[in-house]
Backbone as numpy.savetxt, mean C-alpha at the origin, in Angstrom:
# Nx Ny Nz CAx CAy CAz Cx Cy Cz
20.61 -61.03 -13.97 20.98 -59.69 -14.49 21.45 -58.84 -13.21
22.70 -58.27 -13.33 23.21 -57.49 -12.26 22.97 -55.99 -12.59
22.48 -55.20 -11.51 22.27 -53.78 -11.68 23.27 -53.04 -10.56
23.75 -51.89 -11.02 24.42 -51.16 -10.08 23.45 -49.96 -9.64
23.11 -49.87 -8.26 22.35 -48.72 -7.87 23.21 -47.70 -7.19
22.98 -46.48 -7.81 23.77 -45.40 -7.37 22.72 -44.35 -6.71
22.92 -43.99 -5.41 22.04 -43.09 -4.76 22.29 -41.60 -5.33
21.25 -40.87 -5.61 21.53 -39.52 -5.85 20.43 -38.63 -5.35
20.73 -37.30 -5.29 19.73 -36.46 -4.57 18.94 -35.58 -5.69
17.73 -35.52 -5.64 17.01 -34.65 -6.59 17.24 -33.23 -6.16
17.17 -32.35 -7.24 17.23 -30.91 -6.85 16.02 -30.52 -6.03
16.33 -29.59 -5.11 15.19 -29.25 -4.12 14.23 -28.30 -4.90
13.02 -28.31 -4.41 12.07 -27.43 -5.01 11.79 -26.30 -3.96
10.93 -25.36 -4.36 10.67 -24.19 -3.41 10.16 -24.69 -2.11
9.30 -25.78 -2.21 8.61 -26.22 -0.91 9.64 -26.73 0.06
10.79 -27.44 -0.52 11.82 -27.94 0.38 12.58 -26.83 1.17
12.67 -25.66 0.60 13.42 -24.62 1.14 12.61 -23.72 2.21
11.29 -24.05 2.44 10.47 -23.34 3.41 10.80 -23.76 4.82
11.01 -22.71 5.62 11.36 -23.11 7.07 10.02 -23.49 7.82
10.06 -24.35 8.78 9.03 -24.78 9.53 8.27 -23.62 10.17
6.97 -23.78 10.22 6.11 -22.60 10.72 5.98 -22.52 12.19
6.31 -23.51 12.99 6.28 -23.57 14.44 4.94 -23.23 14.99
3.92 -23.77 14.22 2.53 -23.61 14.72 2.09 -22.12 14.84
2.60 -21.29 14.07 2.27 -19.82 14.05 1.08 -19.64 13.14
-0.01 -19.07 13.65 -1.19 -18.91 12.69 -0.77 -17.99 11.55
-1.32 -18.21 10.41 -1.03 -17.39 9.30 -1.44 -15.88 9.44
-0.51 -14.93 9.31 -0.77 -13.58 9.34 -0.55 -12.83 8.13
-1.66 -12.31 7.51 -1.63 -11.67 6.38 -1.04 -10.31 6.45
-0.17 -9.85 5.65 0.22 -8.40 5.82 -0.95 -7.48 5.56
-0.85 -6.41 6.36 -1.99 -5.51 6.25 -1.90 -4.73 5.00
-3.12 -4.71 4.24 -3.20 -4.11 2.85 -3.58 -2.67 2.99
-3.37 -1.78 2.05 -3.82 -0.50 2.08 -5.34 -0.59 1.77
-5.98 0.49 2.51 -7.45 0.55 2.17 -7.75 1.26 0.85
-8.75 0.94 0.19 -9.13 1.51 -1.04 -9.76 2.79 -0.71
-10.00 3.65 -1.78 -10.59 5.06 -1.57 -12.00 4.82 -1.01
-12.79 3.82 -1.50 -14.14 3.64 -0.95 -14.18 3.32 0.41
-13.28 2.37 0.89 -13.17 1.99 2.27 -12.77 3.12 3.12
-11.91 4.02 2.68 -11.56 5.32 3.47 -12.67 6.25 3.67
-13.54 6.33 2.57 -14.58 7.17 2.58 -15.75 6.69 3.55
-15.91 5.43 3.55 -16.90 4.76 4.45 -16.51 4.85 5.94
-15.25 4.84 6.14 -14.75 4.68 7.51 -15.22 5.95 8.33
-15.40 5.65 9.63 -15.67 6.95 10.50 -14.44 7.35 11.10
-14.11 8.60 10.92 -12.91 9.28 11.60 -13.30 9.97 13.00
-12.34 10.22 13.77 -12.69 10.77 15.02 -12.73 12.33 15.04
-12.91 12.90 13.87 -13.09 14.27 13.78 -14.20 14.66 12.74
-14.87 15.77 12.87 -15.89 16.22 12.03 -15.40 16.51 10.59
-16.35 16.40 9.70 -15.98 16.75 8.20 -15.69 18.18 8.28
-16.40 19.04 9.03 -16.29 20.49 9.02 -14.91 20.97 9.62
-14.12 20.01 10.31 -12.87 20.36 10.89 -11.71 20.14 9.85
-11.94 19.37 8.75 -10.90 19.17 7.82 -10.20 20.29 7.20
-10.91 21.37 6.73 -10.11 22.42 6.13 -9.18 23.06 7.21
-9.57 23.21 8.41 -8.74 23.89 9.45 -7.58 22.95 9.72
-7.76 21.57 9.77 -6.68 20.67 10.03 -5.60 20.75 8.90
-6.19 20.81 7.72 -5.37 20.88 6.46 -4.53 22.14 6.57
-5.20 23.28 6.91 -4.42 24.57 6.87 -3.24 24.59 8.06
-3.66 24.00 9.17 -2.63 23.84 10.28 -1.52 23.04 9.85
-1.72 21.93 9.25 -0.58 21.07 8.64 0.31 21.70 7.73
-0.33 22.56 6.79 0.49 23.36 5.77 1.25 24.43 6.54
0.62 25.14 7.51 1.34 26.16 8.21 2.53 25.62 9.01
2.42 24.42 9.62 3.52 23.83 10.39 4.50 23.09 9.57
4.35 23.07 8.26 5.21 22.36 7.36 5.35 20.93 7.44
4.26 20.28 8.06 4.15 18.89 8.08 3.76 18.17 6.80
3.11 19.01 6.01 2.80 18.38 4.58 3.25 19.42 3.54
3.60 19.10 2.44 4.04 19.98 1.36 3.18 19.60 0.09
2.74 20.63 -0.54 1.99 20.38 -1.79 3.01 20.38 -2.99
2.73 19.55 -3.96 3.66 19.55 -5.06 3.40 20.79 -5.83
4.41 21.21 -6.59 4.34 22.36 -7.47 3.40 22.10 -8.64
2.75 23.09 -9.13 1.87 22.94 -10.26 2.73 22.61 -11.52
2.26 21.54 -12.30 2.88 21.29 -13.57 2.71 22.24 -14.64
1.50 22.75 -14.70 1.17 23.74 -15.75 0.62 25.05 -15.16
1.27 25.92 -14.63 0.76 27.15 -13.97 0.07 28.03 -14.93
0.45 27.95 -16.14 -0.25 28.79 -17.19 -1.63 28.30 -17.49
-2.08 27.16 -17.11 -3.43 26.67 -17.30 -4.23 26.80 -16.00
-3.80 27.55 -14.99 -4.42 27.50 -13.62 -5.84 28.27 -13.92
-6.09 29.31 -14.70 -7.27 29.97 -14.86 -8.23 29.24 -15.64
-7.85 28.23 -16.49 -8.69 27.53 -17.44 -9.71 26.68 -16.60
-10.90 26.62 -17.27 -11.95 25.80 -16.67 -12.32 24.54 -17.59
-12.81 23.59 -16.97 -13.35 22.40 -17.85 -14.57 22.70 -18.47
-15.23 23.74 -18.05 -16.62 24.00 -18.50 -16.43 24.66 -19.97
-17.02 24.03 -21.01 -16.80 24.63 -22.37 -17.70 25.78 -22.76
-18.47 26.36 -21.75 -19.33 27.47 -22.02 -18.69 28.67 -22.54
C-alpha cells in the first residue's frame, strides 16, 4: 500500500507567539492599594496636619474639587429626626 506524506504546519497557539524570557525574573505590575491598606499604612506626616495640607493644596490649585451634583440638597441631613 503506497501513501503520500505531505508536510504541513499546524496553526500556532498563543504559547508559540511568546517571546523568550532571557532568564528575567517574573515582575508583577504594581497594583493599587486598597482603602484598608492605605489606612493601615504609616505616613510621614501627622493626622493633625492633613486639614492644613488639604487647604494648602486647594489654595495653590494643585487639586480641584468636583462641583456638587445637587446643590439644592446641600442643607439636608441624613438624620430623620
